[in-house]
Backbone atoms as SQL, in Angstrom:
CREATE TABLE atoms (id INTEGER PRIMARY KEY, chain TEXT, resi INTEGER, resn TEXT, atom TEXT, x REAL, y REAL, z REAL);
INSERT INTO atoms VALUES
  (1, 'A', 1, 'VAL', 'N', -15.575, 16.440, 33.943),
  (2, 'A', 1, 'VAL', 'CA', -15.308, 15.166, 33.295),
  (3, 'A', 1, 'VAL', 'C', -13.804, 14.988, 33.211),
  (4, 'A', 2, 'GLN', 'N', -13.331, 13.878, 33.713),
  (5, 'A', 2, 'GLN', 'CA', -11.908, 13.549, 33.562),
  (6, 'A', 2, 'GLN', 'C', -11.764, 12.504, 32.476),
  (7, 'A', 3, 'LEU', 'N', -10.762, 12.686, 31.637),
  (8, 'A', 3, 'LEU', 'CA', -10.538, 11.795, 30.510),
  (9, 'A', 3, 'LEU', 'C', -9.159, 11.172, 30.624),
  (10, 'A', 4, 'GLN', 'N', -9.094, 9.875, 30.381),
  (11, 'A', 4, 'GLN', 'CA', -7.833, 9.146, 30.435),
  (12, 'A', 4, 'GLN', 'C', -7.594, 8.505, 29.077),
  (13, 'A', 5, 'ALA', 'N', -6.610, 9.040, 28.358),
  (14, 'A', 5, 'ALA', 'CA', -6.268, 8.494, 27.045),
  (15, 'A', 5, 'ALA', 'C', -5.225, 7.399, 27.184),
  (16, 'A', 6, 'SER', 'N', -5.341, 6.392, 26.354),
  (17, 'A', 6, 'SER', 'CA', -4.374, 5.294, 26.377),
  (18, 'A', 6, 'SER', 'C', -4.332, 4.631, 25.007),
  (19, 'A', 7, 'GLY', 'N', -3.371, 3.754, 24.831),
  (20, 'A', 7, 'GLY', 'CA', -3.292, 2.974, 23.610),
  (21, 'A', 7, 'GLY', 'C', -2.187, 3.378, 22.658),
  (22, 'A', 8, 'GLY', 'N', -1.500, 4.455, 22.961),
  (23, 'A', 8, 'GLY', 'CA', -0.406, 4.863, 22.113),
  (24, 'A', 8, 'GLY', 'C', 0.775, 3.921, 22.222),
  (25, 'A', 9, 'GLY', 'N', 1.728, 4.110, 21.332),
  (26, 'A', 9, 'GLY', 'CA', 2.910, 3.262, 21.357),
  (27, 'A', 9, 'GLY', 'C', 3.652, 3.341, 20.049),
  (28, 'A', 10, 'LEU', 'N', 4.540, 2.394, 19.875),
  (29, 'A', 10, 'LEU', 'CA', 5.353, 2.323, 18.665),
  (30, 'A', 10, 'LEU', 'C', 4.743, 1.313, 17.706),
  (31, 'A', 11, 'VAL', 'N', 4.579, 1.732, 16.475),
  (32, 'A', 11, 'VAL', 'CA', 4.031, 0.845, 15.456),
  (33, 'A', 11, 'VAL', 'C', 4.783, 1.078, 14.158),
  (34, 'A', 12, 'GLN', 'N', 4.903, 0.053, 13.358),
  (35, 'A', 12, 'GLN', 'CA', 5.585, 0.186, 12.075),
  (36, 'A', 12, 'GLN', 'C', 4.668, 0.865, 11.062),
  (37, 'A', 13, 'PRO', 'N', 5.257, 1.492, 10.079),
  (38, 'A', 13, 'PRO', 'CA', 4.431, 2.071, 9.009),
  (39, 'A', 13, 'PRO', 'C', 3.506, 1.023, 8.415),
  (40, 'A', 14, 'GLY', 'N', 2.261, 1.426, 8.212),
  (41, 'A', 14, 'GLY', 'CA', 1.266, 0.491, 7.721),
  (42, 'A', 14, 'GLY', 'C', 0.539, -0.265, 8.813),
  (43, 'A', 15, 'GLY', 'N', 1.006, -0.111, 10.035),
  (44, 'A', 15, 'GLY', 'CA', 0.408, -0.825, 11.154),
  (45, 'A', 15, 'GLY', 'C', -0.815, -0.126, 11.712),
  (46, 'A', 16, 'SER', 'N', -1.350, -0.723, 12.781),
  (47, 'A', 16, 'SER', 'CA', -2.587, -0.219, 13.389),
  (48, 'A', 16, 'SER', 'C', -2.427, -0.035, 14.887),
  (49, 'A', 17, 'LEU', 'N', -3.195, 0.892, 15.407),
  (50, 'A', 17, 'LEU', 'CA', -3.312, 1.093, 16.842),
  (51, 'A', 17, 'LEU', 'C', -4.750, 1.495, 17.147),
  (52, 'A', 18, 'ARG', 'N', -5.195, 1.185, 18.351),
  (53, 'A', 18, 'ARG', 'CA', -6.492, 1.661, 18.802),
  (54, 'A', 18, 'ARG', 'C', -6.295, 2.473, 20.072),
  (55, 'A', 19, 'LEU', 'N', -6.665, 3.719, 19.991),
  (56, 'A', 19, 'LEU', 'CA', -6.606, 4.594, 21.151),
  (57, 'A', 19, 'LEU', 'C', -7.935, 4.551, 21.899),
  (58, 'A', 20, 'SER', 'N', -7.847, 4.672, 23.203),
  (59, 'A', 20, 'SER', 'CA', -9.037, 4.706, 24.042),
  (60, 'A', 20, 'SER', 'C', -9.063, 5.991, 24.843),
  (61, 'A', 21, 'CYS', 'N', -10.248, 6.454, 25.135),
  (62, 'A', 21, 'CYS', 'CA', -10.435, 7.659, 25.946),
  (63, 'A', 21, 'CYS', 'C', -11.530, 7.344, 26.962),
  (64, 'A', 22, 'ALA', 'N', -11.100, 7.013, 28.164),
  (65, 'A', 22, 'ALA', 'CA', -12.039, 6.612, 29.213),
  (66, 'A', 22, 'ALA', 'C', -12.474, 7.831, 30.015),
  (67, 'A', 23, 'ALA', 'N', -13.774, 7.993, 30.167),
  (68, 'A', 23, 'ALA', 'CA', -14.316, 9.128, 30.912),
  (69, 'A', 23, 'ALA', 'C', -14.646, 8.728, 32.339),
  (70, 'A', 24, 'SER', 'N', -14.601, 9.711, 33.224),
  (71, 'A', 24, 'SER', 'CA', -14.847, 9.470, 34.648),
  (72, 'A', 24, 'SER', 'C', -16.323, 9.401, 34.974),
  (73, 'A', 25, 'GLU', 'N', -17.156, 9.699, 33.991),
  (74, 'A', 25, 'GLU', 'CA', -18.589, 9.644, 34.213),
  (75, 'A', 25, 'GLU', 'C', -19.285, 9.215, 32.928),
  (76, 'A', 26, 'SER', 'N', -20.563, 9.072, 32.985),
  (77, 'A', 26, 'SER', 'CA', -21.308, 8.645, 31.816),
  (78, 'A', 26, 'SER', 'C', -21.087, 9.598, 30.646),
  (79, 'A', 27, 'ILE', 'N', -20.848, 9.028, 29.476),
  (80, 'A', 27, 'ILE', 'CA', -20.660, 9.847, 28.281),
  (81, 'A', 27, 'ILE', 'C', -21.959, 10.009, 27.509),
  (82, 'A', 28, 'PHE', 'N', -23.025, 9.481, 28.071),
  (83, 'A', 28, 'PHE', 'CA', -24.309, 9.545, 27.367),
  (84, 'A', 28, 'PHE', 'C', -24.689, 10.982, 27.056),
  (85, 'A', 29, 'SER', 'N', -24.387, 11.878, 27.988),
  (86, 'A', 29, 'SER', 'CA', -24.782, 13.281, 27.812),
  (87, 'A', 29, 'SER', 'C', -23.662, 14.144, 27.235),
  (88, 'A', 30, 'ILE', 'N', -22.569, 13.518, 26.855),
  (89, 'A', 30, 'ILE', 'CA', -21.480, 14.282, 26.232),
  (90, 'A', 30, 'ILE', 'C', -21.818, 14.496, 24.770),
  (91, 'A', 31, 'ASN', 'N', -21.848, 15.739, 24.365),
  (92, 'A', 31, 'ASN', 'CA', -22.293, 16.060, 23.017),
  (93, 'A', 31, 'ASN', 'C', -21.339, 15.534, 21.944),
  (94, 'A', 32, 'VAL', 'N', -20.076, 15.824, 22.142),
  (95, 'A', 32, 'VAL', 'CA', -19.070, 15.436, 21.148),
  (96, 'A', 32, 'VAL', 'C', -17.844, 14.885, 21.861),
  (97, 'A', 33, 'MET', 'N', -17.336, 13.807, 21.344),
  (98, 'A', 33, 'MET', 'CA', -16.028, 13.296, 21.751),
  (99, 'A', 33, 'MET', 'C', -15.139, 13.268, 20.523),
  (100, 'A', 34, 'GLY', 'N', -13.858, 13.504, 20.734),
  (101, 'A', 34, 'GLY', 'CA', -12.990, 13.511, 19.572),
  (102, 'A', 34, 'GLY', 'C', -11.533, 13.425, 19.935),
  (103, 'A', 35, 'TRP', 'N', -10.721, 13.535, 18.893),
  (104, 'A', 35, 'TRP', 'CA', -9.273, 13.428, 19.033),
  (105, 'A', 35, 'TRP', 'C', -8.588, 14.520, 18.219),
  (106, 'A', 36, 'TYR', 'N', -7.605, 15.121, 18.834),
  (107, 'A', 36, 'TYR', 'CA', -6.668, 15.997, 18.159),
  (108, 'A', 36, 'TYR', 'C', -5.293, 15.326, 18.218),
  (109, 'A', 37, 'ARG', 'N', -4.405, 15.789, 17.402),
  (110, 'A', 37, 'ARG', 'CA', -3.019, 15.370, 17.503),
  (111, 'A', 37, 'ARG', 'C', -2.104, 16.559, 17.291),
  (112, 'A', 38, 'GLN', 'N', -0.934, 16.439, 17.895),
  (113, 'A', 38, 'GLN', 'CA', 0.067, 17.492, 17.747),
  (114, 'A', 38, 'GLN', 'C', 1.420, 16.849, 17.500),
  (115, 'A', 39, 'ALA', 'N', 1.927, 17.094, 16.321),
  (116, 'A', 39, 'ALA', 'CA', 3.253, 16.599, 15.952),
  (117, 'A', 39, 'ALA', 'C', 4.299, 17.624, 16.387),
  (118, 'A', 40, 'PRO', 'N', 5.542, 17.193, 16.561),
  (119, 'A', 40, 'PRO', 'CA', 6.601, 18.124, 16.970),
  (120, 'A', 40, 'PRO', 'C', 6.704, 19.319, 16.032),
  (121, 'A', 41, 'GLY', 'N', 6.663, 20.513, 16.589),
  (122, 'A', 41, 'GLY', 'CA', 6.821, 21.717, 15.799),
  (123, 'A', 41, 'GLY', 'C', 5.603, 22.120, 14.996),
  (124, 'A', 42, 'LYS', 'N', 4.489, 21.422, 15.207),
  (125, 'A', 42, 'LYS', 'CA', 3.289, 21.728, 14.437),
  (126, 'A', 42, 'LYS', 'C', 2.132, 22.083, 15.358),
  (127, 'A', 43, 'GLN', 'N', 1.134, 22.700, 14.779),
  (128, 'A', 43, 'GLN', 'CA', -0.048, 23.045, 15.548),
  (129, 'A', 43, 'GLN', 'C', -0.914, 21.811, 15.771),
  (130, 'A', 44, 'ARG', 'N', -1.681, 21.872, 16.832),
  (131, 'A', 44, 'ARG', 'CA', -2.620, 20.790, 17.107),
  (132, 'A', 44, 'ARG', 'C', -3.685, 20.791, 16.022),
  (133, 'A', 45, 'GLU', 'N', -4.037, 19.597, 15.540),
  (134, 'A', 45, 'GLU', 'CA', -5.037, 19.500, 14.483),
  (135, 'A', 45, 'GLU', 'C', -6.105, 18.480, 14.860),
  (136, 'A', 46, 'LEU', 'N', -7.313, 18.750, 14.415),
  (137, 'A', 46, 'LEU', 'CA', -8.414, 17.825, 14.652),
  (138, 'A', 46, 'LEU', 'C', -8.239, 16.593, 13.780),
  (139, 'A', 47, 'VAL', 'N', -8.386, 15.434, 14.399),
  (140, 'A', 47, 'VAL', 'CA', -8.280, 14.172, 13.676),
  (141, 'A', 47, 'VAL', 'C', -9.665, 13.618, 13.372),
  (142, 'A', 48, 'ALA', 'N', -10.483, 13.517, 14.398),
  (143, 'A', 48, 'ALA', 'CA', -11.820, 12.943, 14.236),
  (144, 'A', 48, 'ALA', 'C', -12.689, 13.328, 15.410),
  (145, 'A', 49, 'ALA', 'N', -14.002, 13.314, 15.176),
  (146, 'A', 49, 'ALA', 'CA', -14.964, 13.623, 16.225),
  (147, 'A', 49, 'ALA', 'C', -16.229, 12.822, 15.979),
  (148, 'A', 50, 'ILE', 'N', -16.972, 12.606, 17.068),
  (149, 'A', 50, 'ILE', 'CA', -18.232, 11.873, 16.959),
  (150, 'A', 50, 'ILE', 'C', -19.235, 12.487, 17.914),
  (151, 'A', 51, 'THR', 'N', -20.441, 12.689, 17.421),
  (152, 'A', 51, 'THR', 'CA', -21.482, 13.271, 18.262),
  (153, 'A', 51, 'THR', 'C', -22.202, 12.198, 19.061),
  (154, 'A', 52, 'SER', 'N', -23.034, 12.639, 19.957),
  (155, 'A', 52, 'SER', 'CA', -23.810, 11.685, 20.752),
  (156, 'A', 52, 'SER', 'C', -24.762, 10.881, 19.875),
  (157, 'A', 53, 'GLY', 'N', -25.092, 11.424, 18.725),
  (158, 'A', 53, 'GLY', 'CA', -25.967, 10.729, 17.806),
  (159, 'A', 53, 'GLY', 'C', -25.233, 9.862, 16.808),
  (160, 'A', 54, 'GLY', 'N', -23.921, 9.819, 16.931),
  (161, 'A', 54, 'GLY', 'CA', -23.137, 8.947, 16.073),
  (162, 'A', 54, 'GLY', 'C', -22.653, 9.578, 14.774),
  (163, 'A', 55, 'ILE', 'N', -22.852, 10.858, 14.625),
  (164, 'A', 55, 'ILE', 'CA', -22.350, 11.533, 13.425),
  (165, 'A', 55, 'ILE', 'C', -20.850, 11.747, 13.585),
  (166, 'A', 56, 'THR', 'N', -20.108, 11.388, 12.553),
  (167, 'A', 56, 'THR', 'CA', -18.656, 11.460, 12.622),
  (168, 'A', 56, 'THR', 'C', -18.108, 12.510, 11.668),
  (169, 'A', 57, 'ASN', 'N', -16.922, 12.958, 12.003),
  (170, 'A', 57, 'ASN', 'CA', -16.209, 13.935, 11.175),
  (171, 'A', 57, 'ASN', 'C', -14.740, 13.578, 11.221),
  (172, 'A', 58, 'TYR', 'N', -14.089, 13.584, 10.071),
  (173, 'A', 58, 'TYR', 'CA', -12.692, 13.202, 9.992),
  (174, 'A', 58, 'TYR', 'C', -11.878, 14.247, 9.243),
  (175, 'A', 59, 'ALA', 'N', -10.628, 14.374, 9.634),
  (176, 'A', 59, 'ALA', 'CA', -9.702, 15.133, 8.820),
  (177, 'A', 59, 'ALA', 'C', -9.538, 14.416, 7.495),
  (178, 'A', 60, 'GLY', 'N', -9.369, 15.173, 6.439),
  (179, 'A', 60, 'GLY', 'CA', -9.260, 14.568, 5.128),
  (180, 'A', 60, 'GLY', 'C', -8.130, 13.567, 5.025),
  (181, 'A', 61, 'SER', 'N', -7.061, 13.825, 5.753),
  (182, 'A', 61, 'SER', 'CA', -5.875, 12.979, 5.642),
  (183, 'A', 61, 'SER', 'C', -6.064, 11.597, 6.275),
  (184, 'A', 62, 'VAL', 'N', -7.098, 11.427, 7.098),
  (185, 'A', 62, 'VAL', 'CA', -7.282, 10.147, 7.775),
  (186, 'A', 62, 'VAL', 'C', -8.527, 9.414, 7.318),
  (187, 'A', 63, 'LYS', 'N', -9.325, 10.040, 6.486),
  (188, 'A', 63, 'LYS', 'CA', -10.556, 9.389, 6.022),
  (189, 'A', 63, 'LYS', 'C', -10.249, 8.067, 5.341),
  (190, 'A', 64, 'GLY', 'N', -11.031, 7.069, 5.704),
  (191, 'A', 64, 'GLY', 'CA', -10.834, 5.749, 5.123),
  (192, 'A', 64, 'GLY', 'C', -9.823, 4.905, 5.860),
  (193, 'A', 65, 'ARG', 'N', -9.057, 5.514, 6.755),
  (194, 'A', 65, 'ARG', 'CA', -8.049, 4.758, 7.526),
  (195, 'A', 65, 'ARG', 'C', -8.350, 4.752, 9.019),
  (196, 'A', 66, 'PHE', 'N', -8.917, 5.823, 9.505),
  (197, 'A', 66, 'PHE', 'CA', -9.232, 5.945, 10.935),
  (198, 'A', 66, 'PHE', 'C', -10.735, 5.820, 11.136),
  (199, 'A', 67, 'THR', 'N', -11.101, 5.253, 12.272),
  (200, 'A', 67, 'THR', 'CA', -12.507, 5.138, 12.624),
  (201, 'A', 67, 'THR', 'C', -12.694, 5.552, 14.074),
  (202, 'A', 68, 'ILE', 'N', -13.573, 6.495, 14.283),
  (203, 'A', 68, 'ILE', 'CA', -13.883, 6.933, 15.634),
  (204, 'A', 68, 'ILE', 'C', -15.190, 6.303, 16.078),
  (205, 'A', 69, 'SER', 'N', -15.251, 5.953, 17.348),
  (206, 'A', 69, 'SER', 'CA', -16.466, 5.350, 17.881),
  (207, 'A', 69, 'SER', 'C', -16.576, 5.690, 19.367),
  (208, 'A', 70, 'ARG', 'N', -17.716, 5.380, 19.927),
  (209, 'A', 70, 'ARG', 'CA', -17.912, 5.598, 21.355),
  (210, 'A', 70, 'ARG', 'C', -18.817, 4.502, 21.904),
  (211, 'A', 71, 'ASP', 'N', -18.512, 4.050, 23.085),
  (212, 'A', 71, 'ASP', 'CA', -19.272, 3.003, 23.738),
  (213, 'A', 71, 'ASP', 'C', -19.863, 3.606, 25.012),
  (214, 'A', 72, 'ASN', 'N', -21.121, 3.956, 24.963),
  (215, 'A', 72, 'ASN', 'CA', -21.749, 4.607, 26.116),
  (216, 'A', 72, 'ASN', 'C', -21.757, 3.697, 27.338),
  (217, 'A', 73, 'ALA', 'N', -21.883, 2.404, 27.111),
  (218, 'A', 73, 'ALA', 'CA', -21.935, 1.465, 28.234),
  (219, 'A', 73, 'ALA', 'C', -20.600, 1.420, 28.983),
  (220, 'A', 74, 'LYS', 'N', -19.514, 1.663, 28.274),
  (221, 'A', 74, 'LYS', 'CA', -18.182, 1.618, 28.891),
  (222, 'A', 74, 'LYS', 'C', -17.636, 3.004, 29.175),
  (223, 'A', 75, 'ASN', 'N', -18.418, 4.037, 28.852),
  (224, 'A', 75, 'ASN', 'CA', -17.965, 5.428, 29.057),
  (225, 'A', 75, 'ASN', 'C', -16.621, 5.683, 28.379),
  (226, 'A', 76, 'THR', 'N', -16.467, 5.163, 27.204),
  (227, 'A', 76, 'THR', 'CA', -15.174, 5.224, 26.525),
  (228, 'A', 76, 'THR', 'C', -15.346, 5.544, 25.050),
  (229, 'A', 77, 'GLY', 'N', -14.452, 6.377, 24.554),
  (230, 'A', 77, 'GLY', 'CA', -14.373, 6.639, 23.134),
  (231, 'A', 77, 'GLY', 'C', -13.137, 5.969, 22.569),
  (232, 'A', 78, 'TYR', 'N', -13.179, 5.691, 21.281),
  (233, 'A', 78, 'TYR', 'CA', -12.074, 4.977, 20.645),
  (234, 'A', 78, 'TYR', 'C', -11.684, 5.654, 19.337),
  (235, 'A', 79, 'LEU', 'N', -10.429, 5.454, 18.976),
  (236, 'A', 79, 'LEU', 'CA', -9.957, 5.855, 17.664),
  (237, 'A', 79, 'LEU', 'C', -9.148, 4.695, 17.107),
  (238, 'A', 80, 'GLN', 'N', -9.708, 4.008, 16.137),
  (239, 'A', 80, 'GLN', 'CA', -9.004, 2.932, 15.453),
  (240, 'A', 80, 'GLN', 'C', -8.213, 3.541, 14.311),
  (241, 'A', 81, 'MET', 'N', -6.918, 3.312, 14.328),
  (242, 'A', 81, 'MET', 'CA', -6.038, 3.908, 13.317),
  (243, 'A', 81, 'MET', 'C', -5.360, 2.797, 12.533),
  (244, 'A', 82, 'ASN', 'N', -5.611, 2.762, 11.255),
  (245, 'A', 82, 'ASN', 'CA', -5.019, 1.758, 10.365),
  (246, 'A', 82, 'ASN', 'C', -4.122, 2.428, 9.341),
  (247, 'A', 83, 'SER', 'N', -3.251, 1.649, 8.771),
  (248, 'A', 83, 'SER', 'CA', -2.342, 2.139, 7.716),
  (249, 'A', 83, 'SER', 'C', -1.608, 3.394, 8.167),
  (250, 'A', 84, 'LEU', 'N', -1.054, 3.347, 9.339),
  (251, 'A', 84, 'LEU', 'CA', -0.388, 4.521, 9.900),
  (252, 'A', 84, 'LEU', 'C', 0.866, 4.882, 9.109),
  (253, 'A', 85, 'LYS', 'N', 1.112, 6.178, 9.068),
  (254, 'A', 85, 'LYS', 'CA', 2.241, 6.716, 8.313),
  (255, 'A', 85, 'LYS', 'C', 3.248, 7.353, 9.275),
  (256, 'A', 86, 'PRO', 'N', 4.507, 7.390, 8.896),
  (257, 'A', 86, 'PRO', 'CA', 5.515, 7.986, 9.787),
  (258, 'A', 86, 'PRO', 'C', 5.197, 9.426, 10.182),
  (259, 'A', 87, 'GLU', 'N', 4.614, 10.166, 9.253),
  (260, 'A', 87, 'GLU', 'CA', 4.309, 11.570, 9.549),
  (261, 'A', 87, 'GLU', 'C', 3.149, 11.742, 10.525),
  (262, 'A', 88, 'GLU', 'N', 2.528, 10.636, 10.901),
  (263, 'A', 88, 'GLU', 'CA', 1.444, 10.707, 11.880),
  (264, 'A', 88, 'GLU', 'C', 1.937, 10.504, 13.309),
  (265, 'A', 89, 'ARG', 'N', 3.246, 10.475, 13.436),
  (266, 'A', 89, 'ARG', 'CA', 3.818, 10.463, 14.774),
  (267, 'A', 89, 'ARG', 'C', 3.422, 11.751, 15.471),
  (268, 'A', 90, 'ALA', 'N', 2.787, 11.622, 16.630),
  (269, 'A', 90, 'ALA', 'CA', 2.286, 12.798, 17.336),
  (270, 'A', 90, 'ALA', 'C', 1.766, 12.378, 18.708),
  (271, 'A', 91, 'VAL', 'N', 1.502, 13.360, 19.523),
  (272, 'A', 91, 'VAL', 'CA', 0.749, 13.122, 20.746),
  (273, 'A', 91, 'VAL', 'C', -0.728, 13.308, 20.400),
  (274, 'A', 92, 'TYR', 'N', -1.504, 12.306, 20.725),
  (275, 'A', 92, 'TYR', 'CA', -2.928, 12.319, 20.425),
  (276, 'A', 92, 'TYR', 'C', -3.699, 12.636, 21.706),
  (277, 'A', 93, 'TYR', 'N', -4.562, 13.629, 21.599),
  (278, 'A', 93, 'TYR', 'CA', -5.345, 14.086, 22.746),
  (279, 'A', 93, 'TYR', 'C', -6.827, 13.829, 22.501),
  (280, 'A', 94, 'CYS', 'N', -7.490, 13.250, 23.476),
  (281, 'A', 94, 'CYS', 'CA', -8.931, 13.132, 23.348),
  (282, 'A', 94, 'CYS', 'C', -9.596, 14.301, 24.059),
  (283, 'A', 95, 'TYR', 'N', -10.800, 14.597, 23.642),
  (284, 'A', 95, 'TYR', 'CA', -11.555, 15.661, 24.280),
  (285, 'A', 95, 'TYR', 'C', -13.028, 15.288, 24.334),
  (286, 'A', 96, 'ALA', 'N', -13.735, 16.008, 25.186),
  (287, 'A', 96, 'ALA', 'CA', -15.176, 15.796, 25.312),
  (288, 'A', 96, 'ALA', 'C', -15.833, 17.154, 25.526),
  (289, 'A', 97, 'ASP', 'N', -16.885, 17.388, 24.805),
  (290, 'A', 97, 'ASP', 'CA', -17.644, 18.636, 24.924),
  (291, 'A', 97, 'ASP', 'C', -18.935, 18.382, 25.691),
  (292, 'A', 98, 'LYS', 'N', -18.996, 18.973, 26.875),
  (293, 'A', 98, 'LYS', 'CA', -20.201, 18.921, 27.701),
  (294, 'A', 98, 'LYS', 'C', -20.230, 20.234, 28.461),
  (295, 'A', 99, 'ASN', 'N', -20.982, 21.173, 27.975),
  (296, 'A', 99, 'ASN', 'CA', -21.004, 22.535, 28.523),
  (297, 'A', 99, 'ASN', 'C', -19.690, 23.267, 28.239),
  (298, 'A', 100, 'ARG', 'N', -18.600, 22.585, 28.391),
  (299, 'A', 100, 'ARG', 'CA', -17.303, 23.141, 27.998),
  (300, 'A', 100, 'ARG', 'C', -16.437, 21.985, 27.523),
  (301, 'A', 101, 'ARG', 'N', -15.243, 22.296, 27.052),
  (302, 'A', 101, 'ARG', 'CA', -14.361, 21.255, 26.523),
  (303, 'A', 101, 'ARG', 'C', -13.452, 20.726, 27.636),
  (304, 'A', 102, 'TYR', 'N', -13.397, 19.427, 27.703),
  (305, 'A', 102, 'TYR', 'CA', -12.488, 18.731, 28.614),
  (306, 'A', 102, 'TYR', 'C', -11.445, 17.994, 27.791),
  (307, 'A', 103, 'TRP', 'N', -10.234, 17.928, 28.317),
  (308, 'A', 103, 'TRP', 'CA', -9.127, 17.291, 27.599),
  (309, 'A', 103, 'TRP', 'C', -8.537, 16.140, 28.414),
  (310, 'A', 104, 'GLY', 'N', -8.136, 15.112, 27.663),
  (311, 'A', 104, 'GLY', 'CA', -7.341, 14.062, 28.254),
  (312, 'A', 104, 'GLY', 'C', -5.882, 14.467, 28.237),
  (313, 'A', 105, 'GLN', 'N', -5.023, 13.626, 28.789),
  (314, 'A', 105, 'GLN', 'CA', -3.621, 13.989, 28.977),
  (315, 'A', 105, 'GLN', 'C', -2.756, 13.728, 27.764),
  (316, 'A', 106, 'GLY', 'N', -3.247, 13.045, 26.754),
  (317, 'A', 106, 'GLY', 'CA', -2.444, 12.775, 25.573),
  (318, 'A', 106, 'GLY', 'C', -1.748, 11.437, 25.636),
  (319, 'A', 107, 'THR', 'N', -1.621, 10.819, 24.494),
  (320, 'A', 107, 'THR', 'CA', -0.903, 9.554, 24.379),
  (321, 'A', 107, 'THR', 'C', -0.043, 9.620, 23.120),
  (322, 'A', 108, 'LEU', 'N', 1.202, 9.194, 23.234),
  (323, 'A', 108, 'LEU', 'CA', 2.166, 9.330, 22.147),
  (324, 'A', 108, 'LEU', 'C', 2.058, 8.162, 21.174),
  (325, 'A', 109, 'VAL', 'N', 1.950, 8.491, 19.909),
  (326, 'A', 109, 'VAL', 'CA', 1.955, 7.499, 18.838),
  (327, 'A', 109, 'VAL', 'C', 3.211, 7.730, 18.004),
  (328, 'A', 110, 'THR', 'N', 4.016, 6.695, 17.892),
  (329, 'A', 110, 'THR', 'CA', 5.231, 6.762, 17.082),
  (330, 'A', 110, 'THR', 'C', 5.120, 5.738, 15.969),
  (331, 'A', 111, 'VAL', 'N', 5.301, 6.191, 14.749),
  (332, 'A', 111, 'VAL', 'CA', 5.218, 5.314, 13.586),
  (333, 'A', 111, 'VAL', 'C', 6.601, 5.267, 12.954),
  (334, 'A', 112, 'SER', 'N', 7.250, 4.161, 13.125),
  (335, 'A', 112, 'SER', 'CA', 8.633, 4.054, 12.666),
  (336, 'A', 112, 'SER', 'C', 9.018, 2.593, 12.473),
  (337, 'A', 113, 'SER', 'N', 9.904, 2.386, 11.522),
  (338, 'A', 113, 'SER', 'CA', 10.413, 1.028, 11.301),
  (339, 'A', 113, 'SER', 'C', 11.710, 0.823, 12.070);
């Protein structure tokens, strides 16, 4: 499975972005899709994940602000990020679990005024 992440960019504090993770094949059989992020000098951390059945999991720091979803018809996963904070500047990586973990290339999110 090849994953193409997109949607990153520069946004002001309090702003919103929607990240996309397009898969090269049907995501119907992908067990879990999700997003990690890695800020400069920090370890990669799980942001959100969603199962094929629609069960979601979020990092505590993003609950209520971020929403993860997946569109099987478009073979794409999404991460809607609202009320972004400067400390959430990071490279965001999508992944997909199907027999093994596949990673997208990452998309940079910068939150700055």
